Residue, then its C-alpha position, 0 to 999 in steps of 0.5 A: m230607837k228600836k232596830i227593825n233589820s239591817w243588810n250589808r248590801k246595796f239598796q236603791v229607791w226602786q219605786y214610789s207610787v203616788s196613788h197609794s203613797t207606797l215606797l219600795l227599796r230594792s236590793v238585787n245582789a247578783e254577786r251572791g246569786n239571785s237573792r233579792v230584798d224588797v223593803l216596802f213602806p206603805a202610806v208614806s206621809l214624809m220621806h227624806l232619801k238618797p237614791s241608793f245606800g251601800a248598806l241599809e239599817i232600819h230603826e223605828a224612831d222613839d219619841d226623842d228621835l221624833l223630836k230630833f228629826l221632826p221637831e215641828s211636825g206635831d200631828k202633821h205626819h201620820g204613821k211611824l218614823y223609820l230612820l235609815n242608817h241612823g238618820e242618814a235618811y228617814v221615812c214616815a209611813a204606816q209600817c215597814v215590811w220586807n221580803e227576801d227571795d231568789g228573784d231578780h230585777h224582773s221577778p214579780s214582787r211579793f208585795g203585789p204588782l206595783r205600777g211600773t215594777p214587775 
C-alpha cells in the first residue's frame, strides 16, 4: 500500500458527475482561514463512500489489497484502487489528484467547471 496524502480536517463528498464519472471530495476549513482542499478522482468505475470524513488519508492499493477489498473483481473495474482511511471507503479510478488553495465554498475549483459546482 502506497500513501498518497493525508489531511486532518473534515471532507465531504461534494459532487459526482455521471457524464465523466468524476468524483470530487472537498474540505473547506473556515476555522483556519479560507483554506480549501479539493480531491478529484476521474474515470471512476467503482466507489464505496460515506457522505463525510472527519479526516482523510488516501493510499493506493497494492495487489494484496485489491484481492482483499475486491476479491471477485477480475478485470471488471478499470483504474487503480484508492483506499480512504485504510479501507473505511474506497474508489476505483484512473488517478487521484488534489489541490489546496485559499478558496471557499463558492470559489471555482482548480479542476475546472464541474456541473453544479463553482
